[in-house]
C-alpha positions as CSV (number, residue, x, y, z in Angstrom):
1,M,65.1,151.9,137.7
2,I,68.6,150.7,138.2
3,R,67.4,147.3,139.5
4,F,65.0,147.0,136.6
5,L,67.7,147.8,134.0
6,G,70.1,145.5,135.7
7,K,67.6,142.6,135.6
8,R,66.8,143.3,132.0
9,L,70.6,143.4,131.1
10,M,71.0,140.0,132.8
11,W,68.1,138.5,130.8
12,M,69.4,140.0,127.6
13,I,72.8,138.4,128.1
14,I,71.2,135.0,128.8
15,T,68.8,135.4,125.8
16,M,71.5,136.3,123.4
17,W,73.7,133.5,124.6
18,V,70.9,131.0,124.0
19,V,70.2,132.4,120.6
20,F,73.9,132.4,119.7
21,T,74.4,128.8,120.9
22,V,71.4,127.4,119.1
23,S,72.1,129.3,115.8
24,F,75.8,128.4,115.9
25,F,75.4,124.7,116.3
26,L,72.4,124.6,113.9
27,M,74.4,126.3,111.1
28,W,77.6,124.4,111.4
29,T,75.8,121.0,111.9
30,V,73.6,121.5,108.7
31,S,76.6,122.7,106.6
32,P,79.9,121.7,108.4
33,E,82.1,123.5,105.8
34,G,80.0,126.6,105.2
35,A,80.8,128.5,102.1
36,L,83.7,126.3,101.2
37,L,81.2,123.7,99.9
38,S,80.6,125.9,96.9
39,E,84.3,126.1,96.1
40,R,84.6,122.5,94.8
41,Q,87.3,123.4,92.3
42,L,89.8,124.7,94.8
43,P,93.2,122.9,95.0
44,E,93.7,120.9,98.2
45,A,96.5,123.1,99.4
46,I,94.3,126.3,99.1
47,K,91.4,124.5,100.7
48,R,93.6,123.4,103.7
49,N,94.8,127.0,104.1
50,L,91.2,128.2,104.1
51,E,90.1,125.6,106.6
52,E,93.0,126.6,108.9
53,Y,92.1,130.3,108.4
54,Y,88.4,129.7,109.4
55,D,89.3,127.2,112.1
56,L,87.4,124.4,110.2
57,D,90.3,122.0,111.1
58,K,89.4,122.4,114.8
59,P,86.6,120.6,116.7
60,L,83.2,122.3,116.7
61,G,83.4,123.0,120.5
62,V,86.7,124.8,120.2
63,R,85.3,127.0,117.4
64,Y,82.2,127.7,119.5
65,V,84.3,129.0,122.4
66,K,86.5,131.0,120.1
67,T,83.6,132.6,118.3
68,M,81.8,133.4,121.5
69,T,84.9,135.1,122.8
70,N,85.2,137.1,119.6
71,Y,81.6,138.2,119.9
72,A,82.2,139.3,123.5
73,Q,84.9,141.5,122.0
74,L,82.5,142.7,119.2
75,D,84.4,141.0,116.5
76,P,82.3,138.5,114.5
77,G,85.3,137.6,112.4
78,P,85.8,137.4,108.6
79,S,83.2,136.5,106.0
80,M,83.5,133.1,104.4
81,K,82.3,134.2,101.0
82,L,83.7,137.7,100.7
83,I,87.3,136.8,101.5
84,D,88.6,140.4,101.5
85,K,85.8,141.6,103.9
86,S,85.1,141.1,107.6
87,V,81.6,140.6,108.9
88,L,81.8,144.1,110.5
89,D,82.4,145.6,107.1
90,I,79.3,144.0,105.7
91,L,77.2,145.0,108.7
92,K,78.5,148.6,108.4
93,E,77.4,148.7,104.8
94,G,73.9,147.2,105.2
95,L,72.7,148.2,108.7
96,P,72.6,152.0,108.1
97,I,70.6,151.4,104.9
98,S,68.1,149.2,106.7
99,I,67.8,151.6,109.6
100,S,67.1,154.5,107.2
101,L,64.4,152.4,105.4
102,G,63.0,151.3,108.7
103,L,62.9,154.7,110.4
104,L,61.0,156.2,107.5
105,G,58.7,153.1,107.4
106,L,58.1,153.5,111.2
107,C,57.2,157.2,110.7
108,F,54.7,156.3,108.0
109,A,53.2,153.5,110.1
110,M,52.7,155.7,113.2
111,L,51.4,158.7,111.2
112,I,48.9,156.6,109.1
113,G,48.0,154.2,112.0
114,F,47.4,156.9,114.7
115,S,45.5,159.3,112.4
116,T,43.1,156.6,110.9
117,G,42.6,155.0,114.3
118,I,41.6,158.2,116.0
119,V,39.3,159.2,113.2
120,S,37.7,155.7,113.2
121,A,37.0,155.9,116.9
122,L,35.6,159.5,116.8
123,R,33.4,158.5,113.8
124,R,32.3,155.1,115.1
125,Q,30.1,153.0,112.7
126,S,30.3,155.7,110.1
127,L,31.3,155.2,106.5
128,I,34.8,156.5,107.3
129,D,35.1,154.1,110.1
130,V,34.0,151.1,108.0
131,T,36.3,152.1,105.2
132,F,39.3,152.5,107.4
133,R,38.6,149.2,109.1
134,M,38.4,147.4,105.8
135,I,41.6,148.9,104.6
136,A,43.3,147.9,107.9
137,T,42.1,144.4,107.5
138,L,43.4,144.2,104.0
139,G,46.7,145.7,105.2
140,I,47.1,143.0,107.8
141,A,46.0,140.1,105.5
142,I,48.0,141.0,102.4
143,P,51.8,140.3,102.7
144,N,54.0,143.3,102.1
145,F,55.7,141.7,99.1
146,V,52.3,141.2,97.4
147,L,51.5,144.8,98.2
148,A,54.9,145.8,96.8
149,G,54.1,144.1,93.5
150,F,50.8,145.9,93.1
151,A,52.4,149.2,94.1
152,I,55.1,148.8,91.4
153,I,52.5,148.0,88.8
154,I,50.3,150.9,89.6
155,L,52.6,153.6,91.0
156,V,55.7,152.9,89.0
157,F,54.6,151.5,85.6
158,G,51.1,152.9,85.6
159,L,51.4,156.4,87.1
160,N,55.2,156.8,86.9
161,L,55.4,158.4,90.3
162,F,58.3,156.4,91.8
163,P,61.4,154.6,90.5
164,A,61.0,150.9,90.3
165,A,64.2,150.1,92.2
166,G,67.5,151.4,93.3
167,W,69.2,153.3,96.1
168,G,70.9,156.6,96.6
169,R,68.2,159.2,96.2
170,P,65.6,160.2,98.8
171,I,62.7,159.3,96.5
172,D,64.1,155.7,96.3
173,L,63.1,155.3,100.0
174,V,59.4,156.4,99.7
175,L,57.7,153.4,98.0
176,P,59.6,150.6,99.8
177,S,59.0,152.4,103.1
178,L,55.3,152.7,102.4
179,C,55.1,149.0,101.5
180,L,57.1,148.1,104.6
181,A,54.9,150.3,106.8
182,A,51.5,149.0,105.5
183,P,51.0,146.0,107.8
184,F,52.3,147.9,110.8
185,A,50.1,150.9,110.1
186,A,47.1,148.5,109.9
187,Y,47.8,147.0,113.3
188,I,48.4,150.4,114.9
189,S,45.2,151.7,113.4
190,R,43.1,148.8,114.9
191,L,44.8,149.1,118.3
192,T,44.4,152.9,118.4
193,R,40.7,152.6,117.5
194,T,40.1,150.0,120.2
195,G,42.0,152.0,122.8
196,M,40.3,155.2,122.0
197,L,36.8,153.7,122.1
198,E,37.6,152.3,125.6
199,V,39.1,155.6,126.9
200,L,36.4,157.9,125.4
201,G,33.8,156.2,127.6
202,Q,35.7,156.9,130.8
203,D,34.4,159.4,133.4
204,Y,37.4,161.7,133.2
205,I,36.8,162.2,129.5
206,R,33.2,163.2,130.2
207,T,34.4,165.5,132.9
208,A,36.9,167.1,130.5
209,Y,34.1,167.7,128.0
210,A,31.9,169.1,130.8
211,K,34.6,171.6,131.7
212,G,34.2,173.1,128.3
213,L,37.6,172.0,126.9
214,M,38.0,172.0,123.1
215,P,37.3,168.6,121.6
216,A,40.7,168.5,120.0
217,T,42.3,169.1,123.5
218,V,40.2,166.4,125.1
219,V,41.1,163.9,122.3
220,M,44.8,164.6,122.0
221,K,45.8,165.6,125.5
222,H,43.6,163.3,127.6
223,A,42.1,160.4,125.6
224,F,45.0,159.7,123.2
225,R,47.5,159.4,126.0
226,G,45.5,156.7,127.8
227,A,44.6,154.9,124.6
228,I,48.1,154.3,123.2
229,L,49.4,151.8,125.9
230,P,48.3,148.8,123.8
231,V,50.0,150.4,120.8
232,V,53.2,151.0,122.7
233,S,53.3,147.3,123.6
234,Y,53.0,146.4,119.9
235,L,55.6,149.0,118.9
236,G,58.4,147.1,120.8
237,P,58.7,144.0,118.5
238,A,57.3,146.0,115.5
239,T,60.1,148.6,115.8
240,A,62.8,145.9,115.9
241,G,61.3,144.2,112.8
242,I,60.8,147.4,110.9
243,L,64.2,148.9,111.6
244,T,66.0,145.8,110.4
245,G,64.0,146.1,107.2
246,S,62.1,143.5,105.2
247,L,64.1,140.6,103.8
248,V,61.8,140.3,100.8
249,L,61.2,144.0,100.1
250,E,64.9,144.8,100.0
251,R,65.3,142.1,97.3
252,I,62.3,143.3,95.4
253,F,63.5,147.0,95.3
254,F,67.2,146.0,95.0
255,I,68.1,147.8,98.2
256,P,71.5,146.7,99.6
257,G,70.4,146.6,103.2
258,L,70.9,144.1,106.0
259,G,68.1,141.9,104.7
260,S,69.8,141.5,101.3
261,H,73.1,140.6,103.0
262,F,71.3,138.0,105.2
263,I,69.6,136.3,102.3
264,E,72.8,136.2,100.3
265,A,74.6,134.8,103.3
266,V,72.1,132.0,103.8
267,Q,72.1,131.1,100.2
268,Q,75.9,131.1,100.0
269,K,76.3,129.4,103.4
270,D,78.3,132.3,104.8
271,H,77.7,131.3,108.4
272,P,79.6,134.2,110.1
273,V,77.4,136.8,108.4
274,S,74.2,134.9,109.0
275,L,75.0,134.5,112.7
276,A,75.9,138.2,113.0
277,V,72.6,139.3,111.5
278,V,70.6,136.9,113.8
279,M,72.3,138.4,116.8
280,I,71.5,141.9,115.6
281,Y,67.9,141.0,115.3
282,T,67.9,139.5,118.8
283,F,69.6,142.6,120.3
284,L,67.2,145.0,118.6
285,L,64.1,143.0,119.7
286,F,65.2,142.8,123.3
287,S,66.3,146.5,123.4
288,M,63.0,147.7,121.9
289,N,60.9,145.7,124.3
290,T,62.9,147.2,127.2
291,L,62.4,150.8,125.9
292,V,58.7,150.1,125.6
293,D,58.5,149.0,129.2
294,L,60.4,152.1,130.3
295,S,58.0,154.3,128.3
296,Y,54.9,152.9,130.2
297,G,55.8,155.0,133.2
298,L,56.2,158.2,131.1
299,I,52.8,157.7,129.3
300,D,50.8,156.5,132.4
301,P,52.3,157.4,135.8
302,R,50.1,154.7,137.4
303,V,52.2,152.0,135.7
304,K,55.1,150.8,137.9
305,L,58.2,149.0,136.7
306,D,58.5,145.4,137.8
307,K,61.6,145.1,139.8
C-alpha cells in the first residue's frame, strides 16, 4: 500500500507539473498582458505599477519559476481582474458551492443509475428494461445544458416546482443537481445493467439461489458487489467532473461556483484564476482515480494493487 501510494504521489506531482507548465505558457503566450489588455484607458504610470506588481516587466521564464514556487507554497497569487482579491479568496468562494452542487448531483447519479440498472438487469428484455435503456440513451446523448433548458421550461415555468435560478436555499440545489447528474446517471445505469447481467450468470449466484437465500440478498449482497467494478472505474473521472460542477449549468442557473469563476476568468483574461482552476481540476481527477484504484481491493479481494 505504501509503495503504491508513493508511486501515485510521484506521478501526480509529474502530471501536475506538466499541466501547470503547458497551461502557464499557453495562457501567457496567447495573451501576454492578461487582464491588463482590457484596461486600455489606464494612465501609463498606473499601468507600469500594475505590470511591476504582477511581474509583467520580467521575462516569462522568471515569472514561470516564481509562479511555480508560489504554487508549491499553496499561494496562487493575486487576481488580475479583481485587484482587491487573491486567487485563494476567489477559490474559497466558488469551490464549496461547486462541491455542494456536485455532491448532491453525485448522490442523484448513483441513486438513479444503480436502481435503474439493477431493475433493468433483473427484468431483461421487459418493457421496463427497454424503457430504462431508452431513457439512459437519451441521457447520454442530450447535453446537460439542453436538458436544463427543457427542465426550466417544464418544471419551473410550466409546473412551478422549482425556482428558475439563484443560490442560498436548499431547493435551489435540486434542479441544477438533477440536470448535472443526468448524463452520469445514464452511464452508471448502462454499466450497472451490463455488470449485473454478467454476474447473474455466474455459478456462485446460482449456488446462492440453490441455498434458498432471499432474492434480494442474492442480488444486493452477492451479485451487486461483483457487478459494480466497471462502475467504480467510471466513477473516478466522473466524480472529479461532477464535483467541480458544470461550467455551463452554473451560468444557466446563476450559481456562483467554480465554473462561473472559471468562465469569467477566461473571458476577462484573468490568467492566475484560470490557471488555479485548471490545477484544481487536475488534482481532483488524479485523486479520484487513485481512490477508485484503492477501492478495488475493498470491493473485490481478488484484485491486487499494482506496485
